[in-house]
MARMAR-867887 format. One record per residue (C-alpha): residue in one letter; x, y, z. Coordinates in steps of 0.2 Angstrom, whole numbers, plus 5000, padded with zeros to 4 digits. Example, Ala and Ser with C-alpha at 12.3 -4.5 7.8 and 13.67 -1.06 7.14 Angstrom:
% MARMAR-867887
A506249785039S506849955036
% end
This chain:
% MARMAR-867887
M521349144963D520049024959D518949084973L519149264966L518549204949I517049114957I516649264967G516849384952F515749274942R514449254955T514349444958V513949474940F512749334939L511849374955Y511749564950V510949514933L509749394942I509249514955V508949654942V507849534932I506849484947L506549664952R505949694935I504749554936M504149614953G503649784945K504049964946R503750034964E504650184972V505650134988G504450234999E502950144992L503649964995G502449855005V502849745020I503049585009D504149684997V505349735010V505449565018V505749485001F507149614997V507949585014I508049395013M508549404995A510049515000E510549395014V510449245001A511549344989A512749385003F512849205008A513249154989L514749274989D515349235006S515349045003P516149014985D516248824990Q514348814990K513348774975L512648924966L511048834964Q510748844983S510549034982I509649034965V508248924971P507849034987M507749184976L506549104964I505449054978L505449224985L504949294968V503549164967I502949224985Q502949404980L502049374964L500749274973S500549404986S500349534973L499049434964I498049414980S498249594984L497549644967K495949534971S495749564989K495549724998R495549635015F497249555011R497949725006D497349805022L498049665032V499749665024D500049855020G498749935032E497650085028P497850265027T497650355044I496850525047I498050625057I497250795055K495450835053H494851015050G496351085058K496350975073I497750845077I496950675081E498050625096Q497350445097E497850405079M499550475082R499950365096K499250215087Q500350245073R501850285084Y501950455074N502550605084L502350785082D504150815076D503750695061L502150785058F502750955058Q504250905047Q503150835034L502050985034R503551095032E504150995017Q502451035009Q502551225013I501251215026G501651325041S500151285053V498951135056H497551255055E497751275036V497451085035S495751015031F496350835031A498050745032Y498250565029L499650455035E499850335020P500450155023S502150205014G502450335028N502050485017L500850625023S499550675011V498850845015F497350935009K497051125013H495351205016D495351284999D495951124990V494850994982Q494350884996P494750694997V493450574991L493350425001A492850254994L491250185002V491550014993A493149954986D493349784978G491649734983V491949765002M491049905011Q492150035020S491250065036R492550185043H492350295028L490450295030A490550345048L491750495042I490450565030G489050535043K488150385033T487650215039E487850045031S485950025029W485950195020L487250135008E486349965005T484650065001E485550184989I486350044980K484749944978A483950104971Q485250104957G484749924953I486349844960Q485949684969S487449664980I488849764986E490049624980Q489649674963I490349844965F492149884961Y492250064967C490950174975T490950354981F489850494987E490250654978N489250814977G487750734985E487750594973L488150404975K489350354961C489650164958Q490750074946L490349884944K491549754942E491949704924Q490949534925Y489349634931Q489449774918
% end
């Protein structure tokens, strides 16, 4: 009976603790969880299961690992907020799967993404043919973002968080030297000063970081 009371108390306590931790970690949909989030959730579930399976062990032995996991997640979120390179390393970047109606087979293989998955996600967005698609991006979350030929086309970041996006420059047919020249023509001394920069309607648009505004 004592064990049942302990398990019942721990169940309620851990439920409340995990809810509080998840609230602190922030609101994100399940499909948008990053790799670190998933790892934290899996380990947290194992720690909670251990606390319930071993009522003779001190509850503190489960609370401490959970709090450590919370700190790890908060630190990683802070680093991700400040560093584009860290975000790309941990979560990955969107991948172009379809470009102007043509499936990019090399990217499909690299992402281990097959045609059945592609066609299913296209059907879910009421798109019957790849030839209707101007661009389709496989997001880090696994969702497929699709732009049809008559839609407003996606605008790529040429600079994000002070980091030049060379791959995006290549996609619009521009070079790094072109971007550096254009930025200096706007009176911006360094790419590191830029928070966000795009090329829209033949015009380079830059937003400086707060400390440089």
